[in-house]
N, C-alpha and C positions, 0 to 999 in steps of 0.2 A: 702750628704748635712750635714752641721754643725747643731748641735742640736738647737742652737739659731743663726739666721742669723747675719752675721757681716755687719755692715753698714758703708760704706765709702760715703754714699749719704747724710747723715744728717749734714748740716753745722751749728750745734748747739752744745753748751756745753753738755757733758754727765751729766746725773742726779746727779752723785756724785760730780760734779764740782759746782753745784748750792747750795748756802748757805741757804738751805730751812729753817732750824730751826731759824737762825738769822732773815730771812725775815718774818717768822711767828711771831716772837716776835716783830719785827718792826710794822707789820700790827696791832697787838693787841694794841700796845701803841698809834699809830697815830689814830686809830679808837676811842679810849677812850679820847685821848687828844683833837683831832680836832673835834670830834663829827660830827654834821651836816655839818660842813665846807667841809668834804671830801665825804659826801653823797648827797650833793646838787649840783645844777647847779652853774657854776662859769665862770670866764673869759675864752674865747676860747684859750688864749695863754698858759694856764696851771697853775699848782701849783706854786705860787709866790716864795717860798723859793728855790725850785729846779731851776727855771728860773734864779734867781739871782746868784746861784752857777755856773751855766753854763756860764752866762754872764761874771762873774769874771774870770773864767778859760780862756775865749777867749778874754778878754780885751775889751768888748763892753757894751753898755747900755742894760739893761734887756729888753727894748722895742724891741730890735732886735732879741730876742730869742722867738721861739714858740715851745712848747712841742707838740709832735705828738704821735699818737697811733702806735708806731713802726716807723721805717724809711720808709717803703714802702708806707704807707698812705701819708706821707709827700711828697714823690716823686710824687704821683698822683696830689697833690695840686700844687706843683711846676711846673710840666709839663703842667698842664692845664693853669696855669697863663702865662707861657712863650709862649705856643702855641697860646693863645688868642692874645698876642701882636705881635708875629711874626710867623704866621702859616708856616709850612715848615718842612724840614728835621731835625732830631736830630742826632748828632754825638756821637758815642760810641766807646769804645775800642773793639778790636777783639782778644780774646773773652771778653764778658761782663756778668754781673749778669743777670740771665735768667728772673727774675721776672719783672724788668723794661722793658725788651724787650717784654714781653707778654703784659704789660700795653700799651706800645706804639703801638704794633701790633694791639691790639683790637681797638685802635683809628684810625687806618689806616694811621699812621704817617710813612713817609719814614725814614728808619733807615740806616745811613751810618756808616759802621764799619771800623774803622781805624786800621792799623796794629800796633802790639806791639812786643817787643822782651824781653829779660831778663832784660833790663833796663826800661821796661814799654812802654807807648805809644810813638810812633814815632812822634816827633814834626814837622819834615819835611813833613810827610804825612798830618798832620793837616793843616799846612800852605798851602800846595799845594791844598788841598780840598777847603780852604777858598778863594784862589785866582782863582780857576778854574770856579767859578760861581759868578754871580752878586747878586743873591738872598741870603741874609744871613740866616744861620741856626737858629733854635730856641735856641738851647743851646748845649753845650758839657756836656755829663755825664761821669764822670771818677771816678775810685776807685784807687787812686795813691799809696796807702800803703797796702801791703799784699792783693793784689786784689782778689776778688771773680770773677772768679774761679781759677785764675792762681797762686795765691800766690806771684806774682811779685810786686816789688816796683819801682816806678818812681825815677830815679836817681836825685840827686841834680841839676846837670847841665840841665837836661831836665825839671825840675820844673821851673827853671828860664826862660828857653826858652819858655815854654808853657805860662807862665804869660805874657811874652813880646808879644807873638802872640795874646793872648786874648786882651791885651790893644790896639794893632795895629788895630785889626778888631772889637773892641767893642763887643767881644764874651762873652755871658753869660755862666758861668761854674758852674755846680753842682758838688761839691767835696764830695763824699760819703766816710766816714771814720769810719766804725764801728769796724775795726780791729786794728787801729793804736796803741792803748795802749797795745795790746797783743803782746809785743815784747820780743824776747828771747835773742837777742844779738845785739850789734851795737848801734850807736847813732841814735835817731829819727831825720828824716829830717824835715825841716820846712813845714808846710802845704801850699797848694796853696793859701788858704785864708790869711794866714799870709804874704806871699810874695806879694800878689796883694793888700791887704789892705781892702778887703771886699766890694768893690764897684761893681765888676763884678762877683766875686766868692761867691757863697752861700755854706756854710759848713753844713753838716749834719752828725750826728752820732747817736748811740743808746746804751742803757744799756743792750741790749739783749746778747751781747758777753762778757760783763764785770761783769754783775750782774746775770741776768736771763732772758731768752726770754719771760717767761710768764708774766713779769711785763708790757710788751708791751709799753715801754716808750722810745721814741726817741726824737730828737730835731733838729731844724734848726736854724742856725745863718744867718740871712738875711741882705742884703743891707738895709740901713735905709729906702729907698724909697719903698721897697717891703714888709716890715713887716706887715703893716696894712692890705694890700690886701690879704696876705697869711692867716692872722688870720681870716679875714672875710670869706674866702673860707672854713676854718675849721668850723667856727660857722654855716655857712649855710649848712654844711654837717651833723654835729652831735650835734649841739646846744652847747654842753659842753663836754670837754674831761673827761675821768675817773680820778678823783682826787685821789682816794684811792691808786692805784698803783704808781702814781707819788709821793704821800706823803710817801709811803713805801720806795721808792728809796732815797728820801731826808733823811728820818730817818736813813737809812743804812749809808748814807754819813755822817750825823751829828754825829753819834756815832763813827766815825773814822774807819769804817769797809771797806770802798771802796778800799783804797790802799793795806791793808794787803790781802784782798780777791783777788785783781788783781795780787799781787805777787805770791800767791798760785796757781792761774790759770796759770800764766806764767810758773812756774816751772813744773806743771803737763803737760801742753800742749807741752812744750819743749821736755819732755820725750816721748810723743806720736809722735811728729814730727820726733825725732831721730829714733824711732822704725820703722817708715814708710820708711825713707830714707835708713836706714840700710837694711831693707828687700828688697827694690827695687834694691839696689846695689847687693844683694846676689842672687836674683832670676830672675831678668830680664836681657835679653841679651844686648849686646852693642849697638844694633840698636835702643833700646828704649831710650827716653830722658825724663827728668822730672825736674821740678823747685825745688829749694832748699831754701825755704823762711826763713827769719830771724824772722818770727812771723806769727800771724794769725791762720787760720784754715785749709788751703788747699794746696795740691800739684797738679800740672798740669802734667799729664802723656801723652806723645805722643808715640804711637805705630805705626810707619810707616808701612803702608800696611795692618793694621788690622781694620776691621769694628767694632768699639767699641759699636755700637748699637746692633749688633748681639752678640758680646761678653757679653754685659750687660744682655741679655736674658739668655744666658747659665750660667753666673755667678750667677744670681738670683736663678736659679734652684739648684745650688750647695751651696747656702747659703751665697753669698757675693753680696752686692748691691753697685753700684756707679752710677754716672750720666754721660752718654755719652757726649762727647764734643760738638756735634752738637747743644745741647740745649742752648749753650751760644753764639750762633751767630744768626743773623736775619734769620727768616724762609725762606727757599728756597735759601739760599746763597751757599749751598753745602760745607760749611766750617766746620771744626772740626770733620770730620768723623772718623779720626784715633786717636782722643784725648779723655781724660777722666778727670773729676774732682774727686779727692780723698780727702775726708775730714778725717783728723786724729783726730778731736776734740771729737768724740763720743765714740770711743772704747779704752780700755786700751791697753798698749803696747803689751802684749802677744797675744791678739786677732788681733791686727793690723798685727803683724808678721805672724800669721796664715792665715789671710785673703789675704795678699799680696802673700804668697806662693801658696795659692789655685788659686788666680787670674792668676798667672804666668803659672800654669799648664794647664789652660784652653785656653791660647792664641793659 
């Protein structure tokens, strides 16, 4: 066993990637400058200067932006709102982020997992699902760029087709995009929100992957008709959001630190991604397959014929942690048993290479 366990399980920036000193300085200044404003109750939509900055970036009125305590809490609000309007199944990618699957599972929601490949979600499968049943689904949940867990990105052609399908069927879409800015190469594709115009597509992102997860600041850009109800649900849940971390994020941006910090993270994470891909090519046999993302935090590994849940137990005993693929499919689906999500964001390149070599020896 390695002296300190190597984690490919943590989909978070490594501590050395977090600009802790700068954020501490921002916290000190906003606490003194804003005083009671950041320690008191306030509007449920969040800290106004940060809302306005988000709104400007997305070309919408600030009234359509609601800041949330991370992205997942916003997902809970969104899902509750959509399910209240149209009770029924929720469409997701296969695989999909495990936390929303758990939230929906606890609510007893039927989850329909739609297939994807290296180009992302299969729009023909989405269209077939919508035509096969007369009862409309509540919504489609998708992570089209550097997807968690697969690292895949929906192609431009499929983005256009997905938006066409959403319009034809009046399908509500939740586009989750916490990783899109963490790009290592290539041109960024248009978001589904941009392509559709923000009537059916709700866009959400977070500063957890670009600033720090501990600030717990995410946001939703909502259709105009939905924003007030979303904010009401937030207020009825926690009365007022935490303004101090939102103000810290805004101060970090106001000082001009957001873009330079993002560039630093991109360069560092690119080196970690490269180390993982090189180690996989060196140590894993030809029957193994893996994604090669242009950004984000994750590589999706498929080991045909290997029970990755059993492998994960043995790997943990040897000092390497990863999340088995079955966690990213609806419970009881029987899918993902030979797959694994490998996060390259938390460990430095030398430990990534060491961990992949050790993992290969345990197969």
